[in-house]
N, C-alpha and C positions, 0 to 999 in steps of 0.2 A: 337401588335395589337389588335383592338375591332372591331367586326364586329356586324352591327345593322340591324335586319329585321323587317320592318313593315308589318302590316296585318289588314285587317277590312276595309278597303275603299270599294268603290264602288258607286251604282247609288240609290238615295233615293229622295223620294218626299218632297217638301216643308213640313217642320212642322215636320218631321221625326227624327229619330235619328242613329246614327252610334257609334260604339265603336271601336277606333283605337289601336292597342297593337304595342310595339316595344321591340323585347328582343334583349338583348346584349350577346355577347360572345366573350371569348379571353382572354386576360390580363387584368382583371378588378381588380385593387387593391383599388382604392380609387375613387369613384363617386361624382364629386363636384356638378353636377347638372344634371337634364335631363329635356328635353323640347321639344316643338312641334314647328315648324314653318311651313308655308305655301305659297307658290307662286302661284298666280293666272297669266292667259295669260296676258302678257303685263305690269304686274307689279313685282315690287322688292319683293324677299323674306321677310317675316316679321314674328315677334314673335306672337305666337297664346299664349301659355303656358308654364310656366316653373316652376319646383319644385327644390328647393335648399336643399343641405344636412342640416338636421334639419327639413325638412318637411314644410318650408315657401314656399308659392307659388305666382307667380303674373300672372295675364291674360291681353291681349289686351282688351281695351275698348269694342271692338265691340263683344266680346264673353263672356263678363261677365255675369253669371246669366243663361248660357244656357251651357257652356262648364264647365267639371272638368277635372283635370288631377290628377293622383293617382300614386303610385308606390308599386311595390312588390320587396322590396329588396332581399329576398330570390330567387328569380326567376330573378334577375337582368331586370326587365320590366317595362316599364313605359306604362301608359294608358290615352287615352284621350276619355272621354265620351261627344259625342256631341248630345244635344237636341236642339228641336225647330230649324231645320237647315233651312237656307235661301238661295236661289240662290247665292248671296253673298259670301257663304260660299265656292263655288267651288273654287277648287285650288289642287295642289300637296301638299301632307302635307309629312313633313319631321321630322325625329325625330333625335335629337340632344344629344349626351351624352358629359359632361366634365369630363374626366378621369385624374386627376393629372394635371389639367391645360390645356390638349390637348382637341381639339375638334374633335368628331366623327360624322359622318352624315350616315343616312340612303340612299338607293337609292330614296325613296320617293314613296308615293302611292297616288293614284287620288280617289278625292271624288267629286262627280258631283251631285248637288241639283237641280234637274229639275223634272217638271210635264210632 
């Protein structure tokens, strides 16, 4: 089993920044990909950013140029640096690990962008 714990969410004003972290523990033998998804009220969960083994990454068009995903292999941790935040970025953010082809999810962390 793999456990994921997110941290770093909260309330921020438009134009501000937050950094999300997701630390994995448990039986981690091969991580194929790490990613962040989000779900806003009344909407479906969507991909925000994903980083693949080998360090290639992809982003949703809505966050390109503002968000950066990174990883620390030694700590089994993935980060999401979010800059120039907008009210439409308000959502519950979930981290996701693909470990040996199996998907694992964190419980989610709330990010609220509001003045």
